[in-house]
N, C-alpha and C positions, 0 to 999 in steps of 0.2 A: 166752463170753457169748452168748446167742442173737442172732441179727441183730436180732429185733424189739426187743431190750433195750438195743441199743447207743445210745450218746448221739448225737444229729445235730450234726454240724459243718460249717460253712461254710469252703471255702477262703478265705484271707484276701483274694486279689484280688476275688472275688465280693462278699465282705463290705464292701470298700471302696467297689465301685461302688453298692450298695444304700444305703450310708450317705450317699453324695453326693447323693442325691435328697432334696429336702425332703418333708415329710409331706404337705403340699398343694401341686401345681404350680400357678404362675399362669396362670390361663386370662383369654383378652381379655375385657373386659366393654365393654359399649356404654353409654356415660355421656351423660346428656342434662342441659343447663343448665336449671335449673328455677326461675330468678328474673330479675329484670330487671337489676339491676346487683349485682355482688359480687366477691369474691376467688375466684380459680381454687383456693386452697388450702384453702377452707372446705368440707367434705365435705357440709354441708347445702345447699349450691347445686347439688348434683348428684344426678341420679336413676339407679338401676340400677348404680351403679358397683360394687357387691358383692353380687350376688344369685344365689342358686342355685349358686354355683359353689364356695363354700367358701373363697373370697377373704376376707380381712379387709377392713373397710371402709376406703376410700382414695379419694383423688382419682384422675383419670385419670393412667395412667402410659405406659410406653414401648410396651406392647403393646395399649392400649385405644384405642377410637374415643371421641372427644368431639365432641358435637354441639351447636352453640350457634345458636338461632334468631334471626330479624331483629331482635327486641326486646332480645336479650342483649347486656349490655356487662360485660366480664370484665376484671378487673385482675390482671396477673401481677406480683408484686414479690417472689418467691422462685424460685429455679431450678425449672423444670417441664419434664417430658417428656411427650409423647404419641404414639402410634403413628399414628393417622389423625384429622384434625381437619376437620369439617364446620362451617364458619363462614359464617353469613349475617349475623353481627351486628357488634360491635366488640370487638376484643382490644387492651387497652392494656398493652403490656409496660413497665412503668414503672421496673423495676430487675431486675437478674440476667438471666435468659435463659428462653426457651421453645425446646424443640428438637424437631423433627419426625422421627420415625424412619420414617415410611411416606409420608405426604403430607398435603397440605390441599386440599380442595375450598373455595376461598375465594370462590366465585362470588356476588356480590352483598355480599360481606364487607369489612371493613376491619381491618387489622392495623396499630398504630400502635407504633413502637418508639421510646422515649424516649432522651436522652443517657445514654450509658453502657451501655445494654440491648442484647440480641442476640437475633435470631431465627436460629436454627440450622437448616440442611437438614443432615441425616444420611442421604444416600441417599434423598431425599424429593422428591415433586413438589410444586408449588404451582400450582393451576388457578384462574385469574380472580381477579376482585376487585383490592383495592388495598393495597399496602403503603406506610406513611409513615415515615420515620425523621426522627429530629430530632438535630442536633449530631453527637454521636458515636455515637449510635444506627446500628446497622447489621444487614444480612442476611449471614451467613456461611454458604457453601457449602463441605461437606467435599469431600474428593478421591475423588469418586465419580461414574460415568457414570449413575447413577440418579437424579441431581438435574435437576430440569426446572422450568423457567418455563413454564406454558402460558397465554398470553394475559393476563399479569399487567400492571398498572401499578405502576411502582415510582417513588415520590416519595421518593427518598433513596439511601441508599448500599448498593451490594452489595459486600462485601469478598472479592476474590479475590487479595488481595495478601499479608495476614500470614502465611499458609500456602498450601500448594498446594491449589487448589480448582478445581471444574469446575462450570460451570453451562450446561445445554443449554436452548434456547429452542425452542419450537413456539408457533404460533397468534399470533406477533408479540409485541413487547415495546415498551411506552410507557415511556420512560426519562425521568423528570423528577428527575435526580439525577446520580449518579455510579457508574461501575464502576471498582475499581482493580484491577490485574492484575499479578501478580509472582510469583516463586518457581514459575515454569513452569506457571502456572494457565492455563485455558482458559475462553472464553466462546464456545459454538458455536451454530449455528443449523441446524434440521433441517427442510427443506421450505421452499418458497417463502412469504416472510413480509417483513415490515417492521418496522424498529427505528425508532420515532419518539419525539417528544416534544422536550424542550429540555436533554438530557442530555450528559454527557461521560464517555468512556471513557479511562482512563489507564494507559498500559503503563509498567511499572517497569523497574529497572535490571538485572533479573537475567539477561537474555538472550534470544536468538532464540526460546527455547521458550515464551515468554509467547505466547499466541495470543488475538486477539480478531477477532470477525467470522469464526472459522472457520467450516466448513460440512460438513453430512453429506448424502450422496445426492444426488439432482438438487435443486439449491437456487439460487434467484435471491433474494438478500438486497437489498432496498432500504434504504438509508441515508437517514433524513429530513433535510430541509434545515436543521434546527436542531441536529443531532447532530455532535458533534465528537469525533473519534478521535485522540488525540495520545498523546505520551511519549517514552521513551528507547529501549527496545529490545523487539522483538517481530515477529510475523508476523500479517499481516492476510489473511484469505481462504483460508487454507490448509485442505486438506482434512483432516477429523478423524473417526476412528472408522469410517467408512463411505465407500466410492468414490462415483463418481457425475460429474456435471458441475455445477460451482459458478461462479456469477458474482456480481458485485457491480454495483448501480446506486447511484452515489454523488450524492446531493443535497446532502451536508453538506461537512464538512471533515476531512480526513485530514492529520494534521501531525507530521512528526517534528521535535520543536522542543526537544531537550534536547542541550546539546553533547557531541559524542563519541558519541552514540547513533545507531542504526541501525533503521529500521522498514522491513520488507519488505512489499510489497503483491503477493499471489501467488494469486488466485483461478484455478482451472484453465482457465476459460473467460473469463477476462479481466474488466476493469472497464469499464463506460460511465459516463463522467464528466459530471455536469452541475454539479458543485460545485467545489472546490478540493482538489487534491493538493499538498502542499507539503513543503519542509524549510526550517526556521528556526532561528536561535540557534545555529548550528553542528551541527545534526543532519544526518543522511543519510537520504533517502527512496529505497529501491531498488524500482525497478519490475520486478519477475520475470514478469509475464503482460501481455498486450496491454491498451491503453487506448485507448477510442474517445471523443473530447473533442467533446462538443456545444457548440453556441453558448452563451455565457455561462460556459463553465467555463475553468479553467486548471491548468497543472501549474506550480508556481513554486519557485523556489530564493531564498531571502533572503540577505543579505550573510554570508559565511563558511559557507555551507551548501550541500549538494550533493544533486541528483537524478541517480541513476545508472541509466541505461537498460541492463537487462541481458539482451540477446538478445530483444528484444520489439518489437512494432510499436506506434506512437503516432501519434494525430492530433489536431488541436486547437490550442490556444494554449498556448505554453511562455514564461513569463516569468522572467528573472533580475534581480536587483538588487544594487548594490555589486560585491562581489567574489564573490557566489554564482555556482555554475556548475552547468550541466546537463552530463553526462559521459556518453559512450557506452562500453560496454564493447568489448572485442575479439571481436566475434561478428558474423557474417554475417547474424545474424537480426534485426539492429537496423534497423527502418525508421522513417522519418518518411512519414507518408501525408497530404499536405495539410496541413503544419504550418505556423503563424505563430511564429517564434522572435524574441521581443522580449528579446534578451539574448545570452548567451555560451554557445556549445557548445564543450566541452573535448575536443578530440580531440589534445590536446599534452602534457599531464602524463603520459600513459601511451598506448600502442597502442590505438586504438580505431576502430571502423567505423561509418559511418552511411550507410545506402542510402535515397535518397529516391524516391519516387513521388507523383505528383498535385501536384507544385509545391511550392516552398519560398519563403514569404515571410521574408525575412532582415532584422529590424531590429535589428541588434547585430553580433556578431562570432563567427566559427569560428576557433580556433586548431588548426592541423594540425602534428604533430611526432611523432618515435617511430615513423615509417613507418605513420601513420594514414591513414585513406582517407574522403573523402567523395565519395559515388559517386550517380549519377542513373539510373534505370532507366526508359527511355520517354520519349517527347516531353513537355517540360514546360519551365516557367520558374523561375528563381531571381531573385526581385524583391525589392523593399524599398529600404532604404537601409542596407545592411550591408557589412562588410568581412571577407573570407576571408584568413587570415595564413598563409603556409607559413614553418615554423621552420628550424633548421639541421641537421637530422639527415641529409638527403640526398634523393636522386631518388626514393626509395621513399613520401616524402610526397606523397600523391596528392589533388589538389583537382579537383573536377568530372570526376571519372573518369566513364566512360560504360559502360552496359551495354546488350548487344542492339542493336536497331535505334532509335537516339536521336538526336534533335536538340535540344540543350539551348540555351535561350535566356537569356542573361545580360543582366538589366535595366539600364537606364541609370544608375541609381544604386548599382550593385554593384561594388566593387573587390576585385580578387582581387591579392594583393601579397606580397612577403616575399622569402626567402633561397634555400631549395632545395626542389624538388619538380617534379612533372610535372603538367600540366593536360590534360584530355581524354584520357587514356589509358584503353584498354579494361580493364575490370574485371569479373571474375566470369563474364561471358558475352560471346561474340562477336558479331559483326553490323556494321553500318554506323553510325559515329558521328560526328556533326558538331557544331561550336559555331557559334551565332550571337552574337556579342559586342557589345552596345550600351553595355556599361560600359568598365572599364578593368582591363587585365592588366599588373602591374607587377613587374619584377624590380629591386628597389630596394635591396637590401642589398649592401654592399661585399663582393666576392669570391663572392657566391653565384650560382648558376644556376638558372634557372627554365625548363623545356622545354614548349612548346606543342605537343601532339601527338594531336589527334583524328584517327582513320582516314581521315575524309572530308573533313578540313580545316575552316578557320574562314572564317565570313563575318563581315568586321570592319566595324562600324558605329560603333566606338567608338575606343579607344586601346588599342595594344600599345606596351609601352615597356620600356627598360631606363634606369635611373638610378641615382646615388649609387655608382657602380662595379660595379654588378650587371650580370648578362648574362641576356639573353633569346634563348633557342635556338628558332628556328622549325623543327620536324621534321615539320610537314605543311603542305599548301598553304594559303595565305590569299588569300581575295578580298575586296578592299576595295570599298567604296562611297564616295560623294562625302563622307559625313560621317566616314568612318574614317581612321585614320593609324597609322603606326609612328613611335615617336618614340624617340631615342637620345640620351642625355646624351654628353658628350665623350669619355668613356673607352669607352663602347660604339662610337661612330662609328669610332674609331680600331681597334677590335676588327675592324669590319667593312670596314677599309680604305677609309673614306669621309672626305670634307671634313667640316669641321665644319657645314657648310650643304649641303644638297642635296636632291634630288628624282628618284624613279626611278618609272617607270611598270611595269617588269618588272625584278626582281633574284631572285637566287637566294641563299638562305642555307641552308646545311646540306643542300643538294641538294633542296630544296623551292622552290616556286613562289610568288612573291609578286606578285599582279597588281592594277594598278590601285589601288596604295596610295601616298599620299604618304608619303615617309620624310623625316623632319625630324631634323637633328642640331644640338644647341645645347649650350652649357655647362649643367651642372646647376644 
């Protein structure tokens, strides 16, 4: 058969491809709302939704642009999709859902989401305007880094909990409602901005990958005075998607307040705290970056709860109540800088290190055990009405250890006491170290031994004593003043070979010199 008479055949693969295409491909339409009030689903309420492109007549869909003027009031009561929404009027989602596939310019506009209804962000931005939700109505963000709130006011609920969701914020967020975060979801802020309003962000149970107040690039995020960030598990301030320098200015309340949960505060450049950072109800707040505490702020641990300092520097006021504890991890990067501690510092339940600069006001207690260290760097004072207690584990318990060239003054209402450990020993760096004791140092547990050993000795204006069968070993020189004394209970007097009552101007104990110190021996 001649070639020109042969029937034309298509390869099966090519035919399948051609058949897969519809006769008319959907082209995006620019739909304009053309009435005052009406239903989204009524075609007559839209102009230009099917003009000149072969599309059938229809209301705006997932590839279309819908524009609603300031006078427009649109009701959505069936599931609707739109590509891009330009809204200057009012959209009332009374039932079902409205899903954004590209974004919404909502400047000057209002979107109302009724109970049981949903506004979905499917890789979409929302810029400006106000979103209101009622009851179980909510905004739901998909698991996409293309979801953005840009200068939005949210009076209601953003759901980042029922599934994995991502919301990135630019231009600030006014939150008068709630954001729930779970299932490894993310609420992240890009660039310097403020989170304001009267809202609450709640972290759920799913773990440390729940992220709130995470940041991208060079960002300073200010948390407003009426904002609460609380819940069970998650991380605050962690870098997300892009590096840079990130910091938080907290004027509100950050609270780990669910029993057994842990929230980590970790902005790379630290937190300036003008509000409250706390653990409550058996929760744990872990501080993983520096905190600068300003006047009126606090770090607080409620009854049964823990604040953990994990290798960071802190300043300001720390409060604990009941059996709530502030605990320092085993890190030489833990610093108190000019801290007032109204409560308990736990350096006893596990090995911990606390290094102090700028003085410490102690109105509570410090427990030291398991070879933990409380150290002071530079000339300063430990003052207040507190007690430091050495536990039973041995001489490697160190209280009032000293670093570099340091003269540490112990306030008149401070008591250092307990079973085993060393006071005044050099730690971390050499130099000349001395103590000025205006308080009470007491080895007061039977069978225990506390050594006093600052390299440049102790000036004693207070009391150095052994009681209750304990032993105080003086391993460096002591210079006493008229107000100072060394006091030993009966057992200790016998250890020193002294009579039950006595007085010595100069004596030697453990090859050190004790000068001008009254020595009193009496029954405990």
